[in-house]
N, C-alpha and C positions, 0 to 999 in steps of 0.2 A: 178317231184314235188319239189317245192322250199319250204324249211323250213322257217318259219317266225322267225325273230331274237328274242332272249329272251328279254322280256321287262325289263326295268330298274325299280326297286322299292327300295326306300331308305327312312328310317325315320330319321329325323335329331334330334335325342334324345339329351337331355341336358346332360352335363358332370356329372360324379359321384360326384364331389365336390358340385354341386348344391343340391344333395340329402342330403349331410351332413349339408348344410346350413338349409335345411328344418327341420332336426332333432334338430339343435341348436335353431331354432326359436321356436319349440315346448318346448324345455327346458326353454327358456326365458319366454314363456307364463306361464309355470308351476312355475317358480320362482316369477313372478309377483303376482301370486295367492296364494303363500305360506302362507302369513299372515291370510288367510281365513280358514285354517284348512286342513284336509287331502284329502277330495274329490275334491275341486276346483283345486288344482294343477294337479291332475291326469286328470281332464277334460281339463285343459289348455294344458297339454302335448299332449294329444290325439288330441284335436281340433286344436291346433296350428300346429302340425306336419301334420295333415291331410289337412288342408287348404293350407299350404305352399307347400306340396307335390302335391296338385291338380294344383296349379299355375305352378310349375316346369313341371309337366306332360303336361299341356295344351300348354305351350310354346315350349316344346320339341316334340310336336306331329306333327310338320310340316312334310309333306311327299312329296317326289319328285318321280314322276313316268313317264315313257314313255310307253304308252300302246295304242293300236288301233289307231296309228297315231296322238296321242295327248300328249303334254307335260303337265302334271298336277303338278304344283309346288305351294304348299300351296293352296290358293283359286283360282288361275289362271288355266284356261284350254285353251291351245293354240294349234291349229292344227300345226303339223310339216311343213305343206305346207306354213305356214305364217312365218316360221323361216329361217334364213340364216345359214351360217356355224358356228358351235359352236367353241368357243375359250376357251381352257383350261387355267386357271389362276393359277400360282403358288402362294404361300402365299404372296410374296411381291407385285405381280401384283394384286392379289385379294384385298389386303388392299388398294391399290391405287384406284381401282374401287369402293371400299366402301366409300372412302373419297373424295379426291380432284378431281378425274376424274369422279365422279358420276354425272349423269344427273337426275334432279328432276322428269322428265317425265318417267323414266325407271321403270319397275316392278322389285322389288328387294326382293327376299326371302333370306335374309341373317341372318346368325347366326355367331356372332363374335368368338365363340369358335370353329368354323370350319375354318381352315386356307385356304383351297382351294375352288375354285369355277369354274363355267362355265359361260361365257357371250355369249349370242346368239342375233344377230341382228334380228330385226323384219323387214321382207321384204314386209309386207302388206302396200301399200301406203295409205289406208284408216285409218290405226291405227297410232295415234300420238306417241305411245310408241316407243322409239328408239331401246331399247334392253331389254333383260331379264337377270338379274343377279341371279344366283342360287348357294347358298352355297352347297357344296357336299363333302363328304369324298372320293368319287370315281369319280373324274372328267373325267378320261379317259373312264370309263365304261359308264357314262352318255353321253359323247360326241359320243361314238361309237353307243349307242342306238339311239340317235337322228339322226345320219347319216344313220343308217340302216332303221329307220322308214321313213325318208325322201325319201330314195331310193325306198323303197317298195311302198310309196304313189305315186311315179311317178313324 
């Protein structure tokens, strides 16, 4: 009996400093409403913090998963059989692929606050996308999960 490899599952959460910015935005909303009395600043604090927190949460809710022979990165669902060999990118190389080496046809799930990434060539000749760029805090684990899923898919 062959055990299936553990799937990779990672959420690209926003950094803690962004949550601090959400609180400061709420404080700014409260200060803008201060001349209107006691209750409007409280509503501005709660509303401004909640709305900014919602934005931070939605941006930081991107998920990277390898499960059931599929790479799910953000909105993309790509079968591992359509992927080539994953390339682990260190911070310097990841920045290069986010900037001057980037191809506009590529699918990129990138978060600038995550320094490392994995780049995977698309091997499907019918797909015009040359590669997938995925920001990840665990590039070695993602790469290993992709290789294992590709081996298992045959």
